[in-house]
N, C-alpha and C positions, 0 to 999 in steps of 0.2 A: 906709698899709696896702700891703704888697707886692702886685704885680700878681697873683700866684698866689692870693691870698685874696680878690680883688675878684670878687664873684659877684653876679648878679642875685638879687632876692628869690625865694624859693621860689614856684613856680607853684601855683595853686589845687589841682591834682591832688596836690600834696605832702601835703595834709591826709589823703589816703587811702593813701599809700604811704610807705615809709621814706625819709627824707631821705638825701642823700649827705652825707659829712662836710663838704664845702664849703658846702652849703646850710645845714647845722646851724650852722656858724660864721657864716654871713651873717646869721642871725637875731640873734645877739649883736652882730655888727659894726654892723648897722643901728641898734640901740639906742644903742650907744656913739657913733656918728656923730651921732645926733639929740640925745642928752642929755649928751654929753661923756665924756671918758675916765674920770671917777670914777664914772659911773653903774653900771657893771658891770665886773668884770675881763675881760680878753680870754680867750677860750676857744679851745683848740686841739683839734680832733677828728681822730683817726687811725683808719682802717679797719685792723683787725688781720687776720692771716692766717686766723684762725678765724671771720671775719665779724663779730666784736664790734667795738665802738668803744672806743678809749681817749680819755677826755675829760680834758684838763688845764686848770687855771686856778690862778692864784696858785701856791701850793706843794703843791697837791693833784692827785691823779689817780684816776680811777675807770674800771673796765671796765663797759660797759653794752651792751645790745643796741641795734641801730639802731632809730630811733623815727620815728613820723609827726610832723608839725609840731605837732599838739596835745599829743602825749605829750612831745615835746622841750621845749616851752614850760613844761609842768607840771613836768618834771624840773628844768629850769633854775631855776624859781621856788623849788622846794623845796631845791635843793642849792647854787645859785650866788648867786641874787639875783632880786628881782622884775623882771619885764619889763613890768609894768603902768605905763602912762603916768602915772597918778595917783600912783604911788609915786616917780616920777622927775621931776626938774626940768630943763627945757631950759637950755642954756648961753646962750640968747638973752635970758633974762629979766633 
């Protein structure tokens, strides 16, 4: 992962405020690191001039409003893939 994408996990206050694009990417990156590259596609989040996010994964892109941690996880599960540990298998098994 490039150094610009390496971010600490969102802090607990992130559950109540909109994530930054890097924090949003870190949610997915953490799952990919834990469960392996096939667990989820990489996600790229860009803050647009109008304050919206552009979210890109695989061959798709969507414009969405910035989200809290809970809203982001729900959006990812619905649009990209499950983040639930029970739905993913670690690469260590």
